[in-house]
N, C-alpha and C positions, 0 to 999 in steps of 0.2 A: 460488532460491538456498538456502533452508533445506533443501529436499529433497536437494540435493547435499551439504550440510554433514552432515546426519544419516546419509546413506549412507556417507560417509567415516568418520564416528565409529564406525559399526557395524563397519567393517573393522579398526579398531585393536585390537591385542592387550591394551590396557590399558583400565581403566574411567575414564570421564570424569565429573567432577562439575562442576556449573555454579555460578558465583558472580556475583550481580548487582552490577555496579559502576555507581554513579550517574554520569551524564554531566554535562557543563557545570559542572565544579567549578573551572574556570580562574580564577574570581574569588577563590577561597580562597588562602591562603598555601600555596605548593607544598610546603614542608617539613613543614607541619602535616598533610598528607594521607598516608594509608597507601600502601603500595607499589602496590596495585591501582589506586588513583585516579591516582597519578603515571604509571603505565604507560599508563593510558587517555589521559591528556593528551598523553603523548609520541606515542602511536600516532595520535591525532587530528591532531597537528601534522605528522607525517610523511605522513599521507594527504593533507592539504591541500597540502603542498609538492609531492607527486607529481602531484596534480591540476593545480596551477599549471604545473608543468613540461610536462605533457602538452598543456595548452591553449595555452601561450605559445611553447614552443620548437619545436613541430612544426606543420606546416601542417594546417589543419582537414581532416577527412575524414568521410565519411558514417558514421554509427554503425549497426552491424547487431547486433541482439541474437543472442547465441549460446546454444546449448544446452550447459550445462556437462557435464563428463565423467560425473558420477554422477547427473545429473538424469534421471529416468525419462521425463519429458515436459515440454513447455512450452506455454503458451497465449499467442498474440499476438492482440490485437484492434486492427485498423487500424494494424498495424505496431509496436505497443507491447507488449512482453513484460509479462505480468501477474505481479507478485511474490506476490500473494495473491489468492485467488478467493473471493468471497462471492456468494451468490445475488442479493442486492440490487445489488451493484456490477456484476455481469455483466448483469443485466436492464437497468439504467440505461444502461450503455454500448452494449448492442446495440439496445434498443428505444426509449430516451429520445428520440433525435432525431426519430423519427416519431410517438411516442405523445403527447408534449406538444403539438405543433401540432394533432393530431387533436382532443384534448380542448379545446383553446383554441377551435377552430372550432365544435365541437359544443355546448359548455356555457360558453363564455367564461371558461374557467379560465386562469390565468396561464401563460405559456410558461416562466417561471422557476420551477423546482421549489422554490426556497428560499422563495417567497411562499406556498406551500400548507402549511397546518397538518395534516401527515400523521397525527400521533398523534390529534389531536382528531377528524379525519375518520374514522379507524378506529374510535374509540370510539362515535361517533354512528351509524355504519353497524351496529354490533353491536346497537343498540337497535331497529333496524327489524325488521319481520317477515321471516322467512327468505326468502320469495318475492320480496321487494323488494330484498334486499341486493345482488344481482348488478347491478341496473339503476340504482343510486344512486351 
């Protein structure tokens, strides 16, 4: 999605400048907020109403991810379009389901990646001699 947005902005004959508007200001008094915050609350409300209309007024249908008009490319993994791509996220998504059970069987590591102290493990491996780093 950001790819398509930036491509459209590049086509505009005017210069665009960005303004960060804090979200979730609904708890504050509406009149005390500046016009940008008020507009943000209004757009959030309209988006929620539209989503409610789409999910309750129409029969459910299978969702298919679309390549947007100005998107140069998209990446889907197991039918889910990726909105951002990081090396770590890509690796975990593609290899995690078979890597964790392998290491669980080989070295009795947890199958849950949240149980593993990754940063501490990385620091400990750095203290090993170079020849042993690959095998630990």
